[in-house]
C-alpha positions in Angstrom: 104.8 124.2 3.0 107.9 123.1 1.1 107.4 123.2 -2.7 111.1 123.5 -3.6 112.6 121.0 -1.1 114.6 121.7 2.1 116.8 124.4 0.7 114.1 127.0 0.0 111.7 128.1 2.8 108.8 130.5 2.6 110.7 133.0 4.7 113.7 133.0 2.3 111.2 133.3 -0.6 109.6 136.3 1.1 113.0 137.9 1.7 114.0 137.5 -1.9 110.7 139.0 -3.1 111.2 142.0 -0.7 114.7 142.6 -2.0 113.5 142.5 -5.7 110.6 144.8 -5.0 112.9 147.2 -3.0 115.4 147.2 -5.9 112.6 148.2 -8.3 111.4 150.9 -6.0 108.0 149.2 -5.5 108.4 148.6 -1.8 108.9 151.7 0.3 110.9 151.1 3.5 108.0 152.2 5.7 105.9 149.4 4.3 108.4 146.5 4.6 106.7 145.1 7.6 103.4 144.7 5.7 104.6 141.6 3.9 105.4 139.7 7.1 101.9 140.1 8.3 100.4 138.9 5.0 99.3 142.4 3.8 100.6 143.4 0.4 101.8 146.9 0.0 100.1 149.2 -2.5 101.8 149.3 -5.8 101.8 152.5 -7.9 100.4 151.2 -11.2 101.9 154.0 -13.2 105.5 153.5 -11.9 105.2 149.8 -12.4 104.0 150.3 -16.0 106.8 152.7 -16.8 109.4 150.3 -15.3 108.0 147.4 -17.3 108.0 149.4 -20.5 111.5 150.6 -19.9 112.7 147.0 -19.6 111.3 146.1 -23.0 111.9 149.2 -25.0 114.7 147.7 -27.0 113.1 144.9 -29.0 116.4 144.0 -30.6 117.6 142.6 -27.2 116.5 138.9 -27.1 114.8 137.2 -24.4 116.7 134.4 -22.6 117.0 131.2 -24.7 115.1 128.3 -23.2 113.7 125.0 -24.2 111.4 122.4 -22.6 113.5 119.5 -23.9 115.9 117.6 -21.6 119.2 116.0 -22.2 121.2 116.2 -25.4 118.3 117.2 -27.6 117.6 120.2 -25.3 121.2 121.3 -25.4 121.3 121.0 -29.2 118.1 123.2 -29.5 119.6 125.8 -27.2 122.9 125.8 -29.3 120.9 126.1 -32.5 118.9 129.0 -31.1 122.1 130.8 -30.0 123.8 130.3 -33.4 120.7 131.6 -35.2 120.5 134.6 -33.0 124.2 135.5 -33.5 124.0 135.1 -37.3 120.7 137.0 -37.6 121.3 139.7 -35.0 122.6 142.2 -37.6 119.4 141.7 -39.7 117.2 141.9 -36.6 118.8 145.1 -35.4 118.4 146.7 -38.9 114.8 145.6 -39.2 113.7 146.7 -35.8 115.7 150.0 -35.5 112.7 152.2 -36.1 110.6 150.1 -33.7 113.2 150.8 -30.9 113.0 154.6 -31.6 109.2 154.5 -31.6 109.1 152.5 -28.4 111.4 155.1 -26.8 109.1 157.9 -27.9 106.0 156.0 -26.7 107.6 155.5 -23.3 108.4 159.2 -23.1 104.9 160.2 -24.1 103.4 157.8 -21.5 105.6 159.2 -18.8 104.7 162.8 -19.7 101.0 162.0 -19.7 101.3 160.3 -16.4 103.0 163.3 -14.9 100.3 165.6 -16.3 97.6 163.4 -14.8 99.3 163.4 -11.4 99.6 167.2 -11.5 95.9 167.6 -12.5 94.8 165.2 -9.7 96.7 167.4 -7.2 95.0 170.5 -8.6 91.6 168.9 -8.5 92.2 167.8 -4.9 93.2 171.3 -4.0 90.2 172.9 -5.7 87.8 170.4 -4.0 89.4 171.2 -0.6 89.0 174.9 -1.3 85.3 174.4 -2.3 84.6 172.3 0.8 86.2 175.0 2.9 84.2 177.7 1.3 80.9 175.8 1.6 81.4 174.8 5.2 81.0 178.3 6.8 78.0 179.1 4.5 76.3 175.9 5.6 76.8 176.6 9.4 75.7 180.3 9.3 71.9 180.8 9.6 70.3 182.4 6.7 69.1 185.9 7.6 66.9 188.1 5.5 68.1 191.6 4.8 66.1 194.2 6.7 63.7 195.9 4.4 63.6 199.6 4.3 60.9 201.2 6.5 57.8 202.0 4.6 57.0 205.6 4.3 53.6 206.5 5.7 51.0 206.6 3.1 50.0 210.1 2.2 46.3 210.8 2.4 44.9 211.7 -0.9 44.3 215.4 -1.0 40.7 216.4 -1.4 40.1 219.1 -3.9 39.6 222.4 -2.2 36.2 223.9 -2.3 36.1 227.1 -4.0 35.7 230.0 -1.7 32.4 231.5 -1.5 32.2 235.2 -1.2 31.1 236.3 2.2 27.5 237.1 2.7 
């Protein structure tokens, strides 16, 4: 399948995607072969979210300037956008300075919470393993009743003694 012409093949596209994923740390070296077979590697959602947030923490940095127009009109729109950005960048930086600081703190808080969740998950897994290990021998061993103490022989009730009669 050739969507981009003769210059771009699916193999080249896969290689570029692998390189980009590897550069972001989303593709461990042991799982590189999974893409060739059509199996996608697992992506750590937390690491991906942190990376995405880190890229966009600074809201004063503009996105690439683009336009959908072709020809001279498109070039004029791009030139006008660049001029407006250069003139207004000082005001943009001033207006969004606190937002940049807040975004940095939010990113740090998210990373801290994520680390705590990972640590707690490890602790829960350890506790569950210990619980399973503790329950396994108890389940295998037969339940024995403790021997009861031997019962003492019941004493016969004593009969009252007859009074002695004097000899005759």
